[in-house]
FIMARTOR-303507 format. One record per residue: residue number from 1; x, y, z of N, C-alpha, C, O in turn. Coordinates in nm, 3 decimals, m for minus. Example, Ala and Ser with C-alpha at 12.3 -4.5 7.8 and 13.67 -1.06 7.14 Angstrom:
<1; <1.319; m0.569; 0.780>; <1.230; m0.450; 0.780>; <1.320; m0.330; 0.780>; <1.424; m0.332; 0.846>>
<2; <1.285; m0.225; 0.708>; <1.367; m0.106; 0.714>; <1.290; 0.003; 0.787>; <1.341; 0.114; 0.804>>
% end
This chain:
<1; <0.083; m0.119; 0.000>; <0.000; 0.000; 0.000>; <0.087; 0.124; 0.000>; <0.180; 0.137; 0.080>>
<2; <0.056; 0.214; m0.090>; <0.129; 0.341; m0.095>; <0.036; 0.454; m0.053>; <m0.083; 0.452; m0.086>>
<3; <0.090; 0.552; 0.019>; <0.005; 0.667; 0.055>; <m0.030; 0.748; m0.069>; <0.046; 0.753; m0.166>>
<4; <m0.146; 0.811; m0.064>; <m0.189; 0.894; m0.176>; <m0.102; 1.017; m0.185>; <m0.054; 1.065; m0.083>>
<5; <m0.081; 1.070; m0.304>; <m0.002; 1.192; m0.316>; <m0.075; 1.309; m0.250>; <m0.197; 1.320; m0.259>>
<6; <0.001; 1.397; m0.181>; <m0.064; 1.509; m0.111>; <m0.123; 1.610; m0.210>; <m0.067; 1.637; m0.316>>
<7; <m0.237; 1.664; m0.172>; <m0.301; 1.769; m0.251>; <m0.335; 1.884; m0.158>; <m0.343; 1.866; m0.036>>
<8; <m0.355; 2.003; m0.214>; <m0.386; 2.121; m0.134>; <m0.536; 2.146; m0.123>; <m0.578; 2.239; m0.055>>
<9; <m0.616; 2.066; m0.189>; <m0.760; 2.090; m0.193>; <m0.824; 2.056; m0.058>; <m0.788; 1.959; 0.008>>
<10; <m0.921; 2.139; m0.020>; <m1.001; 2.115; 0.099>; <m1.147; 2.125; 0.057>; <m1.181; 2.198; m0.037>>
<11; <m1.231; 2.055; 0.125>; <m1.372; 2.056; 0.089>; <m1.457; 2.049; 0.216>; <m1.423; 1.981; 0.313>>
<12; <m1.569; 2.121; 0.212>; <m1.671; 2.112; 0.316>; <m1.795; 2.053; 0.252>; <m1.828; 2.087; 0.138>>
<13; <m1.862; 1.967; 0.321>; <m1.976; 1.898; 0.262>; <m2.103; 1.938; 0.336>; <m2.108; 1.933; 0.459>>
<14; <m2.205; 1.978; 0.258>; <m2.335; 2.011; 0.315>; <m2.430; 1.896; 0.283>; <m2.461; 1.872; 0.166>>
<15; <m2.476; 1.827; 0.385>; <m2.572; 1.719; 0.366>; <m2.712; 1.778; 0.367>; <m2.748; 1.852; 0.458>>
<16; <m2.790; 1.744; 0.265>; <m2.920; 1.807; 0.252>; <m3.033; 1.708; 0.235>; <m3.013; 1.587; 0.243>>
<17; <m3.152; 1.763; 0.210>; <m3.270; 1.681; 0.192>; <m3.297; 1.652; 0.045>; <m3.330; 1.539; 0.009>>
<18; <m3.283; 1.754; m0.040>; <m3.310; 1.734; m0.182>; <m3.194; 1.665; m0.252>; <m3.216; 1.587; m0.345>>
<19; <m3.072; 1.692; m0.209>; <m2.953; 1.624; m0.260>; <m2.883; 1.558; m0.142>; <m2.889; 1.608; m0.030>>
<20; <m2.817; 1.447; m0.169>; <m2.746; 1.379; m0.060>; <m2.636; 1.467; m0.003>; <m2.622; 1.480; 0.118>>
<21; <m2.559; 1.528; m0.093>; <m2.449; 1.614; m0.050>; <m2.426; 1.724; m0.153>; <m2.446; 1.703; m0.273>>
<22; <m2.383; 1.841; m0.104>; <m2.349; 1.952; m0.192>; <m2.209; 1.999; m0.153>; <m2.182; 2.027; m0.036>>
<23; <m2.120; 2.007; m0.252>; <m1.983; 2.050; m0.228>; <m1.975; 2.202; m0.244>; <m2.065; 2.262; m0.304>>
<24; <m1.870; 2.265; m0.192>; <m1.859; 2.410; m0.201>; <m1.847; 2.462; m0.346>; <m1.883; 2.577; m0.373>>
<25; <m1.796; 2.380; m0.437>; <m1.783; 2.426; m0.575>; <m1.913; 2.411; m0.654>; <m1.917; 2.438; m0.774>>
<26; <m2.021; 2.368; m0.585>; <m2.150; 2.356; m0.651>; <m2.183; 2.216; m0.699>; <m2.292; 2.193; m0.750>>
<27; <m2.091; 2.124; m0.684>; <m2.116; 1.986; m0.724>; <m2.222; 1.926; m0.633>; <m2.211; 1.935; m0.510>>
<28; <m2.322; 1.866; m0.693>; <m2.429; 1.805; m0.614>; <m2.427; 1.654; m0.634>; <m2.418; 1.605; m0.747>>
<29; <m2.434; 1.583; m0.524>; <m2.439; 1.437; m0.528>; <m2.584; 1.398; m0.500>; <m2.636; 1.423; m0.392>>
<30; <m2.647; 1.337; m0.598>; <m2.788; 1.298; m0.584>; <m2.800; 1.179; m0.489>; <m2.709; 1.097; m0.476>>
<31; <m2.914; 1.172; m0.425>; <m2.942; 1.057; m0.340>; <m2.955; 0.934; m0.429>; <m3.004; 0.943; m0.542>>
<32; <m2.911; 0.819; m0.381>; <m2.914; 0.699; m0.464>; <m3.056; 0.657; m0.501>; <m3.144; 0.652; m0.415>>
<33; <m3.078; 0.627; m0.629>; <m3.211; 0.590; m0.677>; <m3.247; 0.445; m0.645>; <m3.365; 0.410; m0.640>>
<34; <m3.146; 0.361; m0.625>; <m3.173; 0.220; m0.604>; <m3.253; 0.196; m0.476>; <m3.317; 0.091; m0.461>>
<35; <m3.249; 0.290; m0.382>; <m3.321; 0.271; m0.257>; <m3.472; 0.278; m0.278>; <m3.547; 0.212; m0.205>>
<36; <m3.517; 0.355; m0.375>; <m3.661; 0.365; m0.401>; <m3.715; 0.232; m0.451>; <m3.819; 0.185; m0.407>>
<37; <m3.643; 0.171; m0.544>; <m3.684; 0.041; m0.597>; <m3.681; m0.064; m0.487>; <m3.771; m0.148; m0.478>>
<38; <m3.579; m0.060; m0.404>; <m3.568; m0.157; m0.295>; <m3.679; m0.136; m0.193>; <m3.728; m0.233; m0.135>>
<39; <m3.718; m0.012; m0.170>; <m3.826; 0.015; m0.075>; <m3.958; m0.043; m0.125>; <m4.036; m0.097; m0.046>>
<40; <m3.983; m0.032; m0.255>; <m4.105; m0.091; m0.312>; <m4.104; m0.243; m0.295>; <m4.206; m0.303; m0.260>>
<41; <m3.989; m0.303; m0.320>; <m3.978; m0.449; m0.306>; <m3.999; m0.490; m0.160>; <m4.067; m0.588; m0.131>>
<42; <m3.938; m0.414; m0.069>; <m3.955; m0.444; 0.074>; <m4.101; m0.431; 0.116>; <m4.151; m0.512; 0.194>>
<43; <m4.168; m0.330; 0.064>; <m4.310; m0.311; 0.097>; <m4.391; m0.432; 0.055>; <m4.474; m0.482; 0.131>>
<44; <m4.367; m0.480; m0.066>; <m4.441; m0.595; m0.119>; <m4.411; m0.720; m0.037>; <m4.503; m0.796; m0.004>>
<45; <m4.284; m0.742; m0.004>; <m4.247; m0.861; 0.073>; <m4.305; m0.857; 0.215>; <m4.348; m0.959; 0.268>>
<46; <m4.306; m0.739; 0.275>; <m4.359; m0.728; 0.410>; <m4.511; m0.743; 0.413>; <m4.567; m0.795; 0.509>>
<47; <m4.577; m0.696; 0.307>; <m4.722; m0.719; 0.298>; <m4.751; m0.868; 0.287>; <m4.842; m0.920; 0.352>>
<48; <m4.673; m0.937; 0.204>; <m4.692; m1.081; 0.190>; <m4.665; m1.153; 0.323>; <m4.735; m1.248; 0.358>>
<49; <m4.564; m1.106; 0.396>; <m4.531; m1.166; 0.525>; <m4.646; m1.146; 0.624>; <m4.678; m1.236; 0.701>>
<50; <m4.707; m1.029; 0.622>; <m4.814; m1.001; 0.718>; <m4.938; m1.088; 0.696>; <m5.019; m1.104; 0.787>>
<51; <m4.952; m1.143; 0.576>; <m5.069; m1.228; 0.547>; <m5.047; m1.374; 0.586>; <m5.142; m1.453; 0.584>>
<52; <m4.926; m1.408; 0.621>; <m4.897; m1.547; 0.656>; <m4.937; m1.574; 0.801>; <m4.930; m1.486; 0.887>>
<53; <m4.977; m1.697; 0.825>; <m5.017; m1.736; 0.960>; <m4.893; m1.759; 1.045>; <m4.796; m1.821; 1.000>>
<54; <m4.898; m1.708; 1.167>; <m4.784; m1.723; 1.258>; <m4.753; m1.870; 1.283>; <m4.843; m1.951; 1.306>>
<55; <m4.624; m1.902; 1.277>; <m4.582; m2.039; 1.305>; <m4.579; m2.130; 1.184>; <m4.536; m2.245; 1.194>>
<56; <m4.625; m2.081; 1.069>; <m4.628; m2.167; 0.950>; <m4.492; m2.170; 0.882>; <m4.409; m2.082; 0.902>>
<57; <m4.472; m2.273; 0.800>; <m4.346; m2.284; 0.726>; <m4.334; m2.173; 0.622>; <m4.225; m2.120; 0.598>>
<58; <m4.446; m2.138; 0.561>; <m4.441; m2.032; 0.460>; <m4.408; m1.897; 0.522>; <m4.345; m1.813; 0.458>>
<59; <m4.451; m1.876; 0.646>; <m4.415; m1.752; 0.714>; <m4.264; m1.748; 0.738>; <m4.200; m1.643; 0.725>>
<60; <m4.208; m1.863; 0.773>; <m4.063; m1.870; 0.792>; <m3.988; m1.836; 0.664>; <m3.887; m1.765; 0.668>>
<61; <m4.038; m1.885; 0.551>; <m3.976; m1.853; 0.423>; <m3.989; m1.705; 0.392>; <m3.896; m1.643; 0.340>>
<62; <m4.106; m1.647; 0.424>; <m4.129; m1.505; 0.398>; <m4.039; m1.419; 0.486>; <m3.990; m1.315; 0.442>>
<63; <m4.016; m1.463; 0.610>; <m3.927; m1.390; 0.701>; <m3.785; m1.388; 0.642>; <m3.717; m1.285; 0.647>>
<64; <m3.742; m1.500; 0.588>; <m3.608; m1.507; 0.528>; <m3.598; m1.413; 0.408>; <m3.497; m1.345; 0.390>>
<65; <m3.704; m1.408; 0.325>; <m3.703; m1.318; 0.209>; <m3.693; m1.172; 0.251>; <m3.618; m1.095; 0.191>>
<66; <m3.769; m1.135; 0.354>; <m3.765; m0.996; 0.404>; <m3.626; m0.966; 0.461>; <m3.572; m0.858; 0.437>>
<67; <m3.570; m1.059; 0.535>; <m3.438; m1.037; 0.593>; <m3.332; m1.021; 0.485>; <m3.244; m0.936; 0.496>>
<68; <m3.341; m1.102; 0.378>; <m3.245; m1.089; 0.268>; <m3.259; m0.955; 0.198>; <m3.160; m0.893; 0.161>>
<69; <m3.384; m0.910; 0.180>; <m3.407; m0.781; 0.114>; <m3.349; m0.667; 0.198>; <m3.287; m0.575; 0.144>>
<70; <m3.368; m0.673; 0.330>; <m3.311; m0.571; 0.419>; <m3.158; m0.574; 0.413>; <m3.094; m0.469; 0.408>>
<71; <m3.101; m0.692; 0.414>; <m2.955; m0.706; 0.409>; <m2.901; m0.651; 0.278>; <m2.797; m0.585; 0.275>>
<72; <m2.972; m0.677; 0.168>; <m2.928; m0.627; 0.038>; <m2.929; m0.475; 0.034>; <m2.836; m0.413; m0.019>>
<73; <m3.033; m0.414; 0.090>; <m3.041; m0.268; 0.096>; <m2.927; m0.212; 0.180>; <m2.861; m0.115; 0.141>>
<74; <m2.902; m0.273; 0.295>; <m2.796; m0.226; 0.384>; <m2.659; m0.239; 0.316>; <m2.577; m0.148; 0.323>>
<75; <m2.634; m0.353; 0.250>; <m2.506; m0.374; 0.184>; <m2.487; m0.276; 0.069>; <m2.378; m0.221; 0.051>>
<76; <m2.592; m0.254; m0.009>; <m2.583; m0.163; m0.123>; <m2.559; m0.020; m0.076>; <m2.476; 0.052; m0.133>>
<77; <m2.631; 0.022; 0.028>; <m2.614; 0.157; 0.082>; <m2.473; 0.176; 0.136>; <m2.409; 0.278; 0.111>>
<78; <m2.425; 0.077; 0.210>; <m2.290; 0.085; 0.268>; <m2.184; 0.093; 0.158>; <m2.090; 0.172; 0.167>>
<79; <m2.200; 0.013; 0.053>; <m2.106; 0.013; m0.059>; <m2.106; 0.149; m0.128>; <m1.999; 0.203; m0.159>>
<80; <m2.224; 0.205; m0.151>; <m2.234; 0.335; m0.218>; <m2.168; 0.444; m0.134>; <m2.096; 0.528; m0.187>>
<81; <m2.193; 0.442; m0.003>; <m2.134; 0.543; 0.085>; <m1.982; 0.529; 0.091>; <m1.911; 0.630; 0.094>>
<82; <m1.931; 0.407; 0.094>; <m1.786; 0.386; 0.097>; <m1.722; 0.437; m0.031>; <m1.616; 0.501; m0.027>>
<83; <m1.785; 0.410; m0.146>; <m1.730; 0.456; m0.273>; <m1.729; 0.609; m0.280>; <m1.632; 0.669; m0.327>>
<84; <m1.838; 0.671; m0.235>; <m1.846; 0.817; m0.237>; <m1.741; 0.879; m0.144>; <m1.671; 0.972; m0.182>>
<85; <m1.731; 0.826; m0.022>; <m1.634; 0.883; 0.072>; <m1.491; 0.862; 0.024>; <m1.407; 0.950; 0.043>>
<86; <m1.462; 0.749; m0.037>; <m1.327; 0.724; m0.090>; <m1.294; 0.823; m0.200>; <m1.183; 0.875; m0.206>>
<87; <m1.390; 0.850; m0.288>; <m1.368; 0.946; m0.396>; <m1.340; 1.085; m0.339>; <m1.249; 1.153; m0.385>>
<88; <m1.418; 1.127; m0.241>; <m1.400; 1.260; m0.181>; <m1.265; 1.269; m0.112>; <m1.197; 1.371; m0.123>>
<89; <m1.226; 1.166; m0.041>; <m1.099; 1.168; 0.032>; <m0.980; 1.169; m0.063>; <m0.880; 1.236; m0.036>>
<90; <m0.990; 1.096; m0.174>; <m0.878; 1.092; m0.269>; <m0.859; 1.225; m0.339>; <m0.748; 1.259; m0.377>>
<91; <m0.967; 1.299; m0.358>; <m0.958; 1.427; m0.429>; <m0.918; 1.542; m0.338>; <m0.873; 1.645; m0.388>>
<92; <m0.933; 1.528; m0.208>; <m0.912; 1.639; m0.116>; <m0.821; 1.598; m0.002>; <m0.820; 1.482; 0.040>>
<93; <m0.744; 1.695; 0.048>; <m0.655; 1.671; 0.158>; <m0.730; 1.677; 0.291>; <m0.703; 1.598; 0.382>>
<94; <m0.822; 1.770; 0.302>; <m0.897; 1.787; 0.427>; <m1.046; 1.790; 0.397>; <m1.089; 1.847; 0.297>>
<95; <m1.123; 1.729; 0.482>; <m1.268; 1.727; 0.468>; <m1.328; 1.791; 0.590>; <m1.450; 1.801; 0.601>>
% end
């Protein structure tokens, strides 16, 4: 592993509601769109889960599907945030 070359750039990040982040130079980072699709899928899976009878085998399968969907959303969000933060850190000396 080699350290990154030093740069003189500094950046302040404004986290907002309409955009995920806004940089001082006007660059706007949009909120990830994949979360909307995942939320719709989670809604459908949770509705299906709520219709299952407690203690049944099919409810157990539905619980696993919901858990996998939640894990997928968490993993995707974490990956996106890590990639964004790595990009910002590589471009700037101070955040």
